[in-house]
N, C-alpha and C positions, 0 to 999 in steps of 0.2 A: 666237333669243331675245335679250333685252337686260335687264340688271340696272341698276337706278337707285337712286342714293343722293343725297338732298338735303342741303344744308348751308347755313349762313349766316344762319339765323334768330336771333332774339334779342329783347331788350327795348329799345325805343327810345322817344323822345318824339315827339309830333306834330310834323311838319315835317322830321323826320330822313329819312335815306336808308338803304337796305340793298340788298345784292346777294345774291340767292340763287343757289346753284349746284346743278346736278344732274349728278353724275358717272355716266357710263354705261360698261358693259362690253358686249361683243358688237358687232354691226354697227350702231353708233349712226347712222352717216351714211345708213343706208337707212330711217330712221324719221322721220316727222313727229312733232313733239313739242308737248305742251300743258302748260299750267300751270293748276292748279285750287287752290281753297282751301275750307276748311270752318271756319266760325265756330261757337262753342259753341251748340248747340241749333238749328243751321240745316243745310239741305241743302248738299251739296258744290256749289260754284259754279265754272263754267268761267270762266277769266280771259282766256286767249288761247292762240294757237298759232303755230308757225313750221314752214315746210315743211322737207323733208329737206336742201335745199341752203342754207337760210337766206334764200332769195330773196324770200320773202313772209311777212309776219306779220299777225296780227289780234289786236286787243285789244278787250275790251268797253268800252262807253262810260264806265263808272264809274271806270276806271283809265287810259283813254286820255289822253295828255298828261302822266301821272305815272309810268307803268310802261313798260318796254321789254323786249322779248324778243330774245335773240340766242343764237347757238350757235357753237362752235368745233369743227368736225368733226375737226380734227387732234388736239385735246385730249379728244375724246369728252365734251364738256361743254356743257350748256345753262345759260343764265343768265336771271334775272329781275331787272332793275334796277328798284328801287322808290324813287321820290322823293316828297317832300311827303307823307309817310305820315300817315294819319288814324287815329283810334281805331277806326273802322269797318273798317279793314284788318286788324285783329286776327283771326288765324285760323291753322290749320295749313295750310301750303302744300305741294302735291304736284306732282311732274312725272309725266308719263305719255307713253307711246309708242304710235304706231299706224303701220301701213303696209298695203300691199296684202294681205299674208298674214294680217292681223288683220281683214280686211274694213273697214279704216280705222276700226275701233273702238279705243279706248284700252285695250289689253290688258295692258300692263305698267305698273306703278306703283311709285313709291318709297314710303318709309315716312313721309315728311312731315317738315317742319321748322316749329317754332312761331315765329310772329311776333306779338309783343305791342307795341301802340302805346299809350302812356299819354298822357293829355291834359294 
């Protein structure tokens, strides 16, 4: 198992940057990690993911070029660097973990961190 705690959210203006962190306990380095977000009144949205080694990342088109995912397995931490933030990026952001033993489904989730972008 792995326990996840997100941090780094806040209120920023359009065009600003934020870096979210997801601190993990347990065997963090054995998990592929994903970032999700949920805006008010909307379904949870997958943003992107990173493999257990950090060797490969994927981001959805709407954030590609503005967001970046990275991880530090030595620090048991996942990151989401968000640049050029837009009001439509306002949401609660979640990290999640998956691996072979979860059938590669995101079985472990953090509690979320709020990001609010004002125009």
